[in-house]
N, C-alpha and C positions, 0 to 999 in steps of 0.2 A: 917734064911737068910734075910728076910725082915726087921727084927728088926735091924740086923747089918747094912743094907743099910740105914735105917732111922737114926741110930746113926752117920754113916759116913757123911750123908748129913747135919745133924744138925751141926756136927763138922766143915764141910766145910763152912757153913754159918757163924758160929762164927769166924772162922779164917779170912774169907773175910771181915766181918764187922770190926774185930780188925785191919786188915791191912789198910783198908780205914781210920779208925779212927786215926791211927798212921801216915800214910804216904800219903794217897790219898786225904785228905781234902784240898781244895784250900784255900789259905790265903785270909781273907776278904780284900776288896779293901781299900787302904789308903784314908780316907775321904778328906784329903787335895788335893790329886790328882783328886778325883771326883769333888771337888769344882772348881779346876783349869779347868778341862775339861768342866764343865757346863758353867763356866764364858766365856771361849773362844768359846764355841759353840754359845753363844748368839751373839758374834762377835762385834756388834756395838750398842751403845746407841745414839739415835738421839734427837735433840732438835730443834724445829722450833719456831722462834720468829717473830711475826707479828709487823710491824712498819708502821706508817704513817708519811711521810716526808712532811714538809710544809715550804715554804719560799716565799718571795716576790722578784721578779727579775726585774731589770731595765736594759735590754740590750740596747746597743747603736745601734739604727736603724735609719739611716738618714731619716728625714722627719716624723718620727713617735714618737720616744722616749717613748716606752710603759712602763707600769707597769703591771706586770703579777703576779697573785697569782698562785703559783705552788703547787699542792698537789697530792701525789700519794701513794698508798699502796705498801708494799713490804714484802717479806718473807725471813728472814735470816735463814740459816740452819747451825747447828753446830753438829759435831759428835765426839764420843769418841770410839776409836778402842780398844777392849779388847783382841785382839789376842796376843799382845805382853805384856800384863800385868803380873805382878808377884804377887804371893799370898803366905803368910806365916801364920802359926797358932802357937802361943806360949801361952800355957795354954788356957785361954778363950778369948784371944785377937786375932782378925783376922785383918791382915794388908795387904792392896793391894796397889800396885804402878802401875800407868798407864802412857801411853804416853800422850803428850799434847792434848788438845782439838783442833780439826781441823775445818777449815772453808770451807764450800762447796759453790758452786756458788749460789748466791741469785736469787730470782724470783721477777721481777718487771713488771709493765704494759707495753704494747707495742702499745698503741693507744692514741689519743689525748683526749679521753673522761675524763681523769683524770686532765686535765688542764682547769683552769678557768681564763679568762681575764676580767679586769674591765674597758676596754676602748670600748664603744659602737660604735666608729667610724672606727674600724678596718674592713677591707674587708677580705673575706675568704682566699685569697692568703697570706695576712699578718699573719692571725691567724695560718695557716698551717705551714708557714715557721718558725715562732717563736716557735710554739708548738713542731715541730719536733726537733728543736735545743735543747729545754729543755728536751724532752723525751729521747734524745740520751745520756743525762748525768745521767739518773736514775740508770743504771747498775753500773757504776764506783762509784757513790755515795753510793749505797747499799754495794758494796765491802768494801768501806772505813768504813761504819757503822758496818759491821761485825767485823772488826778488832777493831773498837772503843769500842763496847760492850764487846768483849772478854777481852780487856785490862783493862777496867775501871768499868765494872759492876760485883760486887762480886756475885750477885744472879745467874749468869750464871754458875759459878763453883759450887755454892751451889746446883743447880738443878742436875748436873751430880753426885755430891757426894751423894746426897739423893737417886737418882735412883739406883746407884750401891750398896749402903749400904742396901737398902730395898731388892734388888735382892739377895745379898749374904746371908742376914739373912734368907730369905725364903728357899734357898737351904740348908743352914746349919741346919735349923730346920727340913727339910725333911730327912736329914741324921742323925738326933739325935746328932749333934755336938753342945755342949754347947758353945755359943758365947755371952760374956757379952759386949764386945766393938768391933766395927769395925772402923779401922783407914784407911781412904782413902787418898792417896797422888797422886794428879794429877800433872804431870810435867808441869812447866810453859812454855807456848807457846812463841817461839821467832819468831814472825811474823812481818815483816816490814809493816808499814802502807801503803796501796795502795795510789796512787796519787789521790788527790781530784781534780775533774775538776773545772774550773772557773765557779761559779754560777752567777756572776754579780748581787750580792745582791743590793737591793735599799739602799740608805744611811741610816745608823743607824739601819738597820734591822738585824734579826737573822734567821738562818735556824735551824729547830728543827726536832727531830725524837721522836714521842710519847711524845711531850712536852719537851723533853730534848734538850737544845741548843748544837749544835756541831760546828757552824760556824757563825761568825757575821762580819758585815762590819764596818770599822772604818777609816774615812778619806781616803777613796779610797782603803784601803787594806782589805784583808780577814784574819780575826784572828781566829785561831783554838781555840775552847772552850772545856775544859776538866773538869770533876767533881773534886771538891776539895777533897783531901785526908783527911781522918779523923785524927785528932790530936792524 
């Protein structure tokens, strides 16, 4: 009797294993779907760019006519949202398409310590009023510079491309997915340039950010300066 029970038990185990092998095994996850999930889980890639803005201002102040050296640091923030990105794998080529790079609100100084005046005859009231007028322009200037660098500096797109490619190669390697090429396509941002406030530049002078000119004075007019496109 015991022998028969042992045989029946062994037969039940064999049948159970066979049924699981044929019907019960879960299908392995699609590596592309895992890649997409992991990419969208990361959600956002951020890039912070520190800039120093410098220019010489000659505001019209009756009875003073000062010349002010204005210098302030700022932080420009750019983000790339991965939640709406699309990813495909064809052979060993991984291709990803993302939305455009977005501009976040910049950070600028909020006190007069960043401003230096070269006229020793100013009184404190004059310094404060002119300095406050200049510092009030820092945020709109930084907004303009965010759009300026996004439109004209290819290293910005290059940073996001490199970050995303490195990340996807790491995830693909962890999944044992052979990837020889990663093609990243970042949609071009269509961002209108924010309005630049009047900086009242001194005659013939130029406003720069990290040494890159973006505005200069010419015969009483403010001329926007852009990098030359490569031939």
